[in-house]
C-alpha positions in Angstrom: 103.4 115.5 59.2 100.2 115.0 57.5 97.9 111.9 58.3 95.1 110.9 56.2 92.5 108.4 56.2 91.6 105.9 53.5 88.1 105.1 52.2 87.8 101.1 53.3 84.9 100.7 51.1 86.9 101.2 47.7 89.2 98.3 47.0 92.7 99.5 46.4 91.4 102.8 45.7 93.1 105.6 47.8 92.4 109.1 46.7 95.0 110.4 44.2 96.0 113.6 46.2 97.2 111.2 49.1 99.5 109.1 47.1 102.3 111.5 46.4 104.7 108.5 46.2 102.9 106.8 43.4 104.4 108.9 40.5 107.7 108.3 41.9 107.3 104.6 42.1 104.4 103.7 39.8 104.1 106.3 37.1 101.6 104.0 35.0 99.2 103.5 38.3 95.9 104.7 37.5 93.0 104.1 40.2 90.1 101.9 39.3 86.4 102.5 39.8 85.2 101.4 43.2 84.2 97.8 43.2 83.2 95.2 46.0 85.1 92.0 45.5 84.0 88.5 46.9 86.0 85.6 48.4 87.2 83.2 45.6 85.1 80.4 46.7 82.0 82.5 45.6 82.9 85.0 43.0 80.6 88.0 41.9 80.0 87.4 38.1 79.0 91.0 37.7 82.6 92.1 38.6 84.4 90.1 36.0 85.5 93.3 34.0 86.9 94.9 37.2 88.5 91.6 38.2 90.5 91.6 34.7 91.2 95.2 35.2 92.7 94.5 38.7 94.7 91.5 37.3 96.2 93.7 34.8 97.0 96.5 37.4 98.2 93.7 39.8 100.8 92.2 37.3 101.8 96.0 36.4 102.3 96.7 40.1 104.2 93.5 40.6 106.5 94.2 37.4 107.2 97.6 38.6 108.2 96.4 42.1 110.4 93.8 40.7 112.3 96.6 38.7 112.5 98.8 41.9 114.0 96.1 43.9 116.6 95.4 41.6 117.4 99.1 41.2 117.5 99.4 44.9 119.4 96.3 45.1 122.1 97.8 43.1 122.1 100.9 45.6 122.7 98.7 48.6 125.6 97.0 46.7 127.2 100.5 45.6 126.6 102.1 49.0 127.3 99.2 51.1 124.5 100.1 53.3 120.8 98.9 53.5 119.5 101.8 55.2 117.3 103.1 52.1 116.1 99.4 51.5 112.4 99.4 52.1 111.4 97.1 49.6 114.1 94.6 48.5 114.7 91.7 46.1 112.1 89.2 46.4 114.5 86.6 45.5 116.3 87.1 48.7 114.1 87.2 51.7 116.6 88.0 54.2 117.4 91.2 52.2 113.6 92.1 52.4 113.8 91.9 56.3 115.7 94.8 57.6 115.5 95.6 61.1 115.1 99.2 62.3 116.9 100.6 65.3 115.0 102.4 68.0 115.7 106.0 67.9 113.9 108.9 69.5 110.8 110.1 67.8 109.9 106.8 66.1 106.3 105.7 66.3 106.2 102.1 67.4 103.7 99.4 68.5 104.3 97.3 71.6 102.9 94.7 73.9 101.8 96.3 77.1 100.6 92.9 78.5 98.9 89.9 77.5 95.7 91.5 76.5 97.0 95.0 75.4 98.9 96.3 72.4 99.5 100.1 72.4 101.3 102.7 70.3 104.0 104.8 71.6 106.5 107.3 70.6 110.1 106.4 71.6 111.7 109.0 74.0 115.0 107.8 75.1 117.2 104.9 76.1 116.6 103.5 79.7 119.7 101.6 80.6 121.5 99.1 78.5 118.6 97.2 77.2 115.2 99.2 77.7 113.8 102.3 76.1 111.3 104.8 77.8 108.4 105.5 75.5 105.3 107.5 75.8 102.1 105.5 74.8 98.9 106.8 73.3 97.4 107.5 76.7 100.2 109.6 77.9 101.6 107.0 80.1 105.4 106.6 80.1 106.9 103.0 80.2 110.0 101.5 80.2 109.9 98.4 77.6 112.3 95.8 76.4 113.2 95.4 72.8 111.1 92.0 72.7 108.0 94.1 73.6 108.1 96.0 70.3 105.9 94.3 67.7 106.1 97.0 64.8 108.0 100.0 64.0 106.0 102.4 61.7 108.1 103.3 58.9 108.6 106.8 57.4 108.5 108.6 60.6 111.3 110.5 62.3 109.7 112.7 64.9 106.1 111.9 65.7 104.0 113.9 68.1 102.6 111.9 71.1 99.5 114.1 71.1 98.6 112.9 67.4 98.6 109.1 68.3 94.9 108.8 69.1 94.0 110.4 65.8 96.4 108.3 63.9 95.0 105.1 65.8 91.6 106.1 64.9 92.2 106.5 61.0 94.1 103.2 61.0 91.1 101.5 62.6 88.9 103.1 59.9 91.1 101.6 57.3 90.5 98.1 59.0 88.5 96.2 56.3 89.5 92.5 56.3 88.0 92.1 53.1 90.7 94.0 51.6 92.8 91.0 51.9 90.5 88.6 50.0 91.5 89.4 46.5 95.0 90.2 47.3 95.2 86.6 48.5 93.8 85.2 45.4 96.3 86.9 43.3 99.4 86.4 45.2 98.2 82.6 45.7 98.1 82.4 41.9 101.3 84.1 41.3 103.0 82.2 44.2 104.2 85.5 45.6 105.1 86.7 49.2 105.1 90.4 50.4 106.2 92.5 53.4 104.0 94.7 55.0 105.3 97.8 53.0 104.7 95.7 49.7 101.2 94.7 50.7 100.6 98.4 51.5 101.5 99.4 47.9 99.1 96.8 46.7 96.2 97.5 48.9 96.5 101.3 49.3 98.9 102.3 46.5 101.0 103.9 49.1 103.9 103.2 51.8 103.0 106.3 53.9 102.8 105.8 57.6 99.2 105.4 57.8 98.8 102.9 55.0 101.7 100.8 56.3 100.3 100.7 59.8 97.0 100.0 58.6 98.3 97.0 56.4 100.2 95.9 59.6 97.1 95.7 61.5 95.3 93.8 58.9 98.0 91.3 58.3 98.7 90.7 62.2 95.0 90.2 63.0 94.5 88.2 59.9 93.7 84.6 60.7 92.3 83.3 57.5 94.3 84.5 54.2 97.9 85.0 55.1 100.6 83.6 57.2 104.0 84.7 58.3 106.7 82.7 56.2 109.8 84.4 57.4 110.8 86.7 60.3 113.8 88.8 61.2 113.3 90.8 64.3 110.3 93.1 63.7 110.1 92.6 59.9 107.8 89.9 58.4 107.3 88.2 55.0 103.7 87.1 54.5 102.6 84.4 52.3 99.2 83.2 51.3 97.6 80.1 52.8 96.7 77.3 50.6 93.0 77.4 49.2 92.0 74.2 51.2 93.5 75.7 54.5 91.6 79.0 53.7 88.3 77.3 53.1 88.6 75.3 56.5 89.6 78.7 58.2 86.7 80.5 56.6 84.4 77.6 57.8 85.9 77.7 61.5 85.5 81.5 61.5 81.9 81.2 60.6 81.3 78.8 63.3 83.3 80.9 65.6 81.1 83.9 64.9 78.0 81.9 65.1 79.2 80.9 68.7 80.1 84.3 69.7 76.6 85.6 68.7 74.9 82.8 70.7 77.1 83.5 73.6 76.2 87.1 73.4 72.6 86.3 73.4 73.2 84.2 76.5 74.6 87.0 78.2 71.7 89.1 77.2 69.5 86.5 78.9 71.5 86.8 81.9 71.2 90.5 82.1 67.5 90.3 81.5 67.0 88.0 84.2 69.0 90.2 86.6 66.9 93.0 86.0 63.7 91.2 86.6 61.7 91.3 89.8 62.2 88.4 92.2 58.9 87.0 91.5 59.4 87.2 87.8 62.6 85.5 87.6 62.9 82.3 85.4 62.7 79.1 87.4 65.7 76.8 88.2 64.3 74.2 85.9 63.7 76.6 83.0 67.4 77.1 82.7 67.6 73.4 81.9 65.4 73.4 78.8 68.2 74.1 76.2 71.4 72.3 76.5 73.9 74.9 75.6 72.2 77.2 78.2 72.5 74.4 80.7 75.9 73.7 80.1 76.9 77.3 80.7 74.9 77.4 84.0 76.3 74.2 85.0 79.9 75.7 84.4 79.0 78.7 86.5 77.5 76.4 89.4 80.8 74.3 89.2 82.9 77.6 89.4 80.7 78.9 92.4 81.5 75.7 94.5 84.9 75.4 93.1 84.2 71.9 91.6 84.9 72.5 87.9 85.4 69.0 86.3 87.6 70.4 83.4 89.3 73.2 82.2 86.7 73.8 79.7 84.1 74.4 82.5 86.5 76.8 84.2 87.0 78.8 81.1 83.3 79.0 80.2 82.6 80.4 83.7 85.4 82.8 83.5 84.2 84.1 80.2 80.8 84.5 81.5 81.9 86.7 84.4 84.3 88.8 82.5 81.4 89.4 79.8 79.1 90.5 82.7 81.6 92.9 84.2 82.3 90.7 87.2 85.4 89.6 88.9 86.7 86.0 88.2 85.8 84.6 91.6 83.7 82.0 93.3 81.8 84.6 95.1 81.0 86.5 91.9 79.7 83.4 90.3 77.3 82.8 93.4 76.0 86.3 93.3 75.4 86.1 89.5 73.4 82.8 90.0 71.5 84.5 92.9 70.7 87.5 90.8 69.2 85.6 88.0 67.2 83.5 90.4 68.9 80.0 89.7 70.3 80.2 93.3 68.1 81.1 96.3 69.4 84.1 98.3 70.2 81.7 101.1 71.7 78.9 98.8 73.6 76.3 100.9 76.8 76.0 99.1 78.4 73.4 101.3 75.5 71.2 100.5 76.6 71.4 97.0 80.3 71.4 97.7 79.9 68.1 99.7 77.7 66.5 97.3 75.4 65.4 100.2 72.5 63.3 98.7 69.3 65.0 99.5 66.5 63.0 97.6 66.2 59.2 97.2 65.9 57.6 93.6 62.6 56.2 92.7 63.9 52.8 92.7 64.8 53.2 96.3 61.5 54.5 97.5 59.8 51.9 95.6 61.8 49.2 97.2 61.1 50.7 100.6 57.4 50.9 99.9 57.5 47.1 99.0 59.4 46.5 102.2 56.5 48.1 103.9 53.9 46.2 102.1 55.3 42.8 103.5 53.7 42.0 106.7 56.1 39.4 107.7 58.5 39.5 110.8 61.2 37.1 110.8 61.6 37.7 114.7 58.0 37.5 115.6 58.1 34.2 117.5 61.0 35.6 119.7 59.5 39.0 120.5 58.4 39.7 124.2 55.3 41.5 124.8 56.4 44.6 126.7 53.1 46.7 126.0 52.2 46.6 129.7 55.2 49.0 130.4 54.8 52.8 130.4 57.0 54.2 127.6 58.5 57.5 127.3 60.0 58.9 124.0 61.7 62.0 124.5 63.2 64.2 121.8 63.1 67.6 120.2 59.9 68.6 119.1 60.6 68.8 115.3 61.8 65.2 115.5 60.6 62.9 112.7 62.6 59.7 113.2 61.9 58.3 116.8 64.3 55.7 117.4 64.6 55.2 121.1 62.4 55.2 124.1 62.6 54.4 127.9 60.7 52.5 130.7 61.8 52.0 134.3 60.7 50.4 137.6 62.0 49.6 141.0 62.5 46.0 141.9 61.6 44.5 145.4 65.3 44.7 146.4 65.1 48.6 145.8 67.4 48.3 142.7 66.3 50.2 139.6 65.7 48.2 136.3 65.7 50.3 133.1 64.4 49.3 129.7 65.9 51.1 126.6 63.7 50.3 123.6 65.4 51.0 120.3 63.5 51.1 116.9 64.1 47.7 115.0 64.9 48.6 111.4 66.3 45.1 110.6 62.5 44.1 110.8 62.6 45.4 107.2 66.1 45.9 105.8 68.7 43.2 105.7 72.4 43.6 104.8 73.2 44.0 101.1 69.6 44.8 100.1 69.2 47.9 97.7 67.7 50.0 100.6 70.7 49.0 102.8 73.3 49.9 100.3 71.8 53.2 99.9 71.8 53.8 103.8 75.5 52.9 103.7 76.3 55.1 100.8 74.7 58.1 102.9 76.0 57.0 106.4 73.8 59.2 108.3 70.8 61.3 108.2 71.6 65.0 107.8 69.6 67.4 110.0 70.0 71.0 108.9 68.0 74.3 109.9 66.4 74.2 106.6 65.6 70.5 106.1 66.2 67.0 107.0 67.7 64.4 104.7 67.0 61.0 106.2 69.3 57.9 105.6 66.4 56.0 104.7 63.4 56.8 102.5 60.9 59.0 104.5 58.2 56.3 104.0 60.4 53.9 106.0 62.4 56.3 108.3 59.2 58.1 109.5 56.8 55.6 108.9 57.2 51.6 109.6 60.7 52.0 111.3 59.9 54.8 113.8 58.5 54.6 117.1 54.8 55.9 117.2 52.8 56.9 120.1 49.9 54.5 121.0 50.8 52.1 118.2 52.4 48.4 118.5 56.0 48.8 117.4 58.7 46.4 116.9 61.9 47.1 118.9 65.2 45.8 120.2 65.1 46.0 124.0 68.2 46.5 126.3 67.1 45.6 129.9 69.6 46.8 132.6 69.5 46.3 136.3 71.6 48.8 138.4 73.5 48.2 141.6 73.0 50.9 144.2 76.1 52.8 143.0 74.9 53.1 139.5 77.1 50.4 137.9 75.5 47.6 135.9 74.4 44.5 137.7 72.5 42.6 134.9 72.0 43.2 131.4 70.2 41.3 128.5 69.2 42.2 124.7 66.1 40.8 123.2 63.2 41.4 120.5 60.3 43.1 121.8 56.7 44.7 121.0 56.1 47.9 122.6 53.3 50.6 122.7 54.8 54.2 123.5 52.8 55.9 126.1 54.2 59.4 125.6 56.1 61.5 123.0 57.6 64.1 125.1 59.8 67.2 124.1 62.7 68.1 126.3 60.9 71.0 127.6 57.7 69.0 128.4 59.7 66.3 130.1 61.8 68.9 132.1 58.3 70.3 133.2 56.9 67.0 134.2 60.0 66.2 136.4 59.6 69.6 138.0 56.0 69.0 139.0 57.1 65.5 140.5 53.7 64.1 139.7 52.7 60.8 141.6 51.3 59.3 138.4 54.4 59.8 136.5 56.5 57.8 139.0 58.4 56.0 136.1 59.9 59.3 135.0 61.1 60.0 138.5 62.8 56.6 138.6 64.4 57.3 135.2 65.7 60.5 136.6 67.0 59.0 139.8 68.8 56.4 137.6 70.4 59.1 135.5 71.8 60.7 138.7 73.2 57.5 139.9 74.8 56.8 136.6 76.3 60.2 136.4 77.7 60.0 140.0 79.3 56.6 139.0 80.7 57.6 135.8 82.4 60.7 137.3 83.9 58.2 140.0 85.3 56.3 136.8 87.1 59.4 135.5 84.2 60.7 133.1 85.1 64.1 131.8 82.1 66.6 132.2 81.6 68.2 128.7 78.2 69.6 128.9 77.7 73.1 127.3 75.0 75.2 125.5 74.0 74.3 122.0 71.9 76.0 119.5 69.0 74.7 117.2 67.6 76.7 114.5 64.6 76.0 112.4 63.9 77.8 109.1 60.5 77.3 108.0 60.7 79.1 104.5 64.4 79.0 103.5 63.7 79.9 99.8 62.4 83.4 100.8 64.9 86.2 100.8 63.7 87.1 104.5 62.8 83.7 105.8 61.7 83.2 109.4 64.2 82.1 111.8 63.3 80.2 115.1 66.1 79.8 117.4 66.4 77.4 120.4 69.0 77.3 123.1 69.6 74.0 124.8 71.5 73.5 128.1 72.7 70.1 128.1 72.6 70.1 131.8 68.8 70.5 131.6 67.3 67.5 133.6 65.4 65.9 130.7 68.6 66.2 128.4 70.6 64.8 131.1 68.2 61.9 131.6 68.2 60.9 128.1 71.9 61.4 127.7 72.7 59.1 130.6 70.3 56.2 129.3 72.0 56.5 125.8 75.4 56.1 127.4 74.0 53.2 129.7 72.6 51.3 126.5 75.9 51.7 124.8 77.9 50.4 127.8 75.5 47.4 128.0 75.8 46.6 124.3 79.6 46.6 124.6 79.3 44.2 127.6 76.9 42.0 125.9 79.0 41.7 122.7 82.3 41.1 124.5 80.6 38.4 126.7 79.2 36.7 123.5 82.0 37.3 121.3 80.4 39.4 118.7 82.4 41.7 116.4 80.9 45.2 116.8 82.0 48.8 116.2 83.4 49.2 119.7 84.2 53.0 120.2 86.9 54.0 122.8 88.5 57.3 123.8 91.7 57.1 125.8 92.0 60.2 127.9 94.7 59.0 130.6 96.7 62.0 130.2 93.9 64.6 131.3 94.5 65.7 134.9 91.0 67.2 136.0 92.5 68.7 139.0 94.2 71.2 136.7 90.7 72.6 135.4 89.3 72.8 139.0 89.7 76.6 139.0 87.5 77.1 136.2 83.7 77.5 136.7 81.8 74.1 136.0 79.7 74.3 132.8 80.5 75.9 129.5 83.9 77.5 130.5 85.4 74.1 132.0 83.9 72.2 129.2 85.2 74.6 126.5 88.9 74.0 128.1 88.4 70.3 128.2 87.2 69.8 124.7 90.2 71.6 123.2 92.5 69.0 124.6 90.6 65.8 123.9 91.9 63.1 121.6 89.9 61.6 118.9 87.8 58.4 119.3 89.1 55.1 118.3 87.4 52.0 117.1 88.1 48.3 117.8 85.9 45.7 116.1 86.6 42.7 118.1 86.7 43.5 121.8 85.5 46.8 123.8 88.1 49.6 124.6 87.7 52.1 127.5 86.0 55.3 126.7 87.8 57.6 129.3 85.6 60.6 128.4 82.4 58.8 129.2 84.1 56.7 132.1 83.0 53.4 130.9 84.8 50.2 130.3 83.2 50.0 126.6 80.8 51.6 124.3 78.9 50.9 121.3 76.5 53.4 119.6 73.2 51.5 119.3 70.2 53.9 119.9 70.0 55.5 116.5 69.7 52.9 113.8 67.3 54.9 111.6 69.7 57.8 111.7 73.2 56.4 112.0 74.4 53.4 109.6 77.1 51.9 112.3 74.2 51.7 114.9 72.3 49.8 112.3 75.5 47.6 111.8 75.3 46.9 115.4 71.9 45.8 115.1 72.8 43.4 112.2 75.2 41.9 114.2 73.3 41.4 117.3 70.0 40.2 115.7 72.0 37.7 113.9 73.3 36.4 117.3 69.8 36.5 118.8 68.8 34.4 115.8 71.4 31.7 116.3 73.1 32.8 113.0 76.8 34.0 112.5 77.2 37.7 112.2 76.9 38.8 108.7 80.3 41.1 109.1 83.8 40.0 110.3 85.9 42.2 112.4 87.9 43.2 109.1 84.7 43.8 107.2 83.5 45.9 109.8 86.7 48.0 109.9 86.3 48.7 106.1 82.5 49.8 106.5 83.5 52.0 109.5 86.1 53.8 107.4 83.9 54.5 104.6 80.9 55.6 106.8 82.9 57.7 109.2 84.1 59.8 106.2 80.6 60.4 105.0 79.5 61.3 108.8 82.6 63.8 109.0 81.2 65.4 105.8 77.6 65.6 107.1 78.9 67.1 110.4 80.9 69.6 108.6 77.6 70.6 106.6 75.4 70.9 109.7 78.1 73.1 111.5 78.6 75.4 108.5 74.8 75.6 108.0 74.2 76.2 111.6 76.8 78.9 111.6 75.3 80.5 108.6 71.8 81.0 110.1 73.1 82.2 113.4 74.8 84.9 111.6 71.8 85.5 109.6 69.8 85.7 112.9 72.2 88.4 114.1 71.9 90.2 110.9 68.2 90.6 111.1 68.3 91.7 115.1 68.2 95.4 116.0 71.7 97.0 116.2 71.1 98.2 119.5 70.5 94.7 121.1 72.8 93.7 123.8 73.8 90.2 124.6 75.1 88.4 127.8 78.6 86.7 127.0 80.7 84.4 129.1 84.4 84.8 129.0 85.9 81.2 127.9 89.4 82.0 127.4 91.9 84.8 126.3 93.2 84.4 122.8 95.7 87.4 122.8 96.0 90.2 125.2 92.4 91.4 126.1 91.0 89.5 122.9 88.6 86.8 124.5 86.7 83.9 123.1 83.0 84.4 124.4 79.9 82.4 124.5 76.8 84.6 123.7 74.5 82.7 126.2 71.1 83.8 124.6 72.3 82.5 121.5 74.7 79.6 122.1 77.3 81.0 119.8 80.9 81.5 120.2 82.8 84.7 118.9 85.7 86.8 119.9 86.0 90.3 121.0 88.1 92.9 123.1 87.2 93.0 126.7 88.0 95.7 129.5 91.0 95.4 131.7 90.0 93.5 135.0 87.8 91.1 133.2 88.4 87.5 134.0 87.7 83.9 132.7 84.2 82.9 133.5 83.0 86.7 134.0 79.9 87.8 132.1 80.2 90.9 129.9 77.7 92.6 127.5 78.3 93.0 124.0 76.7 94.1 120.7 77.0 92.7 117.2 77.9 95.7 115.1 77.9 93.6 111.8 77.0 90.2 110.6 77.5 88.9 107.2 76.7 85.1 106.6 77.7 84.6 103.1 81.3 85.8 104.1 81.2 84.1 107.3 82.1 87.3 109.1 80.7 88.8 112.5 81.9 91.9 114.2 81.3 91.7 118.1 82.1 94.8 120.4 81.9 95.0 124.2 78.9 97.0 125.3 80.5 99.0 128.0 
């Protein structure tokens, strides 16, 4: 079988040798000189003569087609068969739509999947409904009849090896402008055509190649023609109305312009990817043009699984596909990193959880106004405690200092303790703009890379915070202990203090170790802490001290930032001291609130079902704490009266010592300060319950963010360590067989690994980190035998 290509630059002008069928069907047909026609909306005046010639030719062709159809109609009637009826009577559309049966050797087009349409040669039936075909790529497939979209006419035994050449020649004929003038004439004559009839008009031939080229043109056409009738695989096409065509042309032009703009955006991404890191566009530069920014926003939303519309998801998917990337969130993240929009160590959870990082200008301005106001509503009632030695103990990078301690021994030998808490209500009142913003945040957020304070920095780290050597307003909780560590007396009042020392936990522990005579007050605080711990244990307190990790990343925007890792043992003397004093304060506030009928966020944690003797076989410290934490029940709130806190071993507890960092602590301050002023508390129990529910949701999100951020940077720390480094690991429990949960002591990090036979819970083993992948949250730990 011969296959020929048609010169697509000549309108309706196939070369005469290739039109062997024309003398048979169109003896009067003569090809016109080559001419280029224009859409009817903007005709080319220089082509009027050729247009008149074409109109004459068109009318001649249509007349002869009518004669042929009539004669073929007679053949159908005489023979009682329509097998020879390729072009049928125009008056009976159903007669023009004759379905061809699938036979071996036929060349057909079929739908492989939603994106691919292929040509294939029919081979043989496959069961009752399917056919085996061999496609243009030489791949056999079993297809259903419904998958066939076109059977190329005039072929009985096509060679599969020739499909590629056939497809290429058909593509060469694909000039959509061929349809323009045909549409104009058919619309004027109000005519419809089959594929083969259109092939006669366009190419002057119904040869297989011309028929298939015409099928491609019509099936892909979105402007000039529409299907008016179908039967099986045969279609009759009709010209669209002029108004509709004009609108479709307009839409097509707009679509092409949008596609061009989209491709320019893709080129921009590719260019940014190829740039050195220092030359990549700044994050803000992507916002300069609205359309570019809209697409970047779609990618960012896709990266954090937060698409607000199907359009955003579709846009991101198109960009990833065009860039040759998989349609996954990780692909979007990596692309945004590659173009410099995201830093290498972008915190995705910070974006996903919508944690606010900056304060609006109106909030910072309001905060500045508060700082400028020198009035103090509680000035008259403040006790002057500037004679006391005051210790503020916290981590070395703490910016918000909101609690400090003083102690002395009374003449009867009992210990008196003052817990001084920063007084933010000196500046902020319930319902104010700054208060509402603090409620919206719920808590300050402390990450390895940054701190996002609940209050604007000028308040949180300025006026509200306790500062060494300066006069500071505070709310002081005064407690006298019995000899056994229980509370003998407690009171709450406004005060003025002058912090003496700002100590880190390390420096406080060192002072305690030195046991200096001049730091007697610090020794008294340590003695009080030991008394309190002993008493709480007698009350059923559950010991949960363990090892915790802090990380400080000083330059997180760099691809290889500096990571400072600190491991804190909560059993450290200074940490134990501070922890016990904070628990003591919480118990005293709960007792004071209960005694005076003040609605407060009383925090309880029933643990009556924990039998500590069942865990006595486990070593004290991280191993036992790990086992106990796993079975603890969640904390519960009561907003009218204290509830027992079984874990802490106290009859009641209210968090009070961090009002700059935690909103519920601030709420407790509002309630108590109102009572001290002789006013009604601003919040009822019911109102407190609503506030607590809202704030605790924010706190959980912040805690999740802190945990995931810390884990990411620990994994990044491991990634940067030498592969040969070994770590001491404490066996916490066995997960399955010899797979153990481990605590890597030098890093304070939990992981799992297989350990040798004979290893027991509480044993130390040596391990190596064989691989660490922070972005994928994967770490591979192996015992170093």
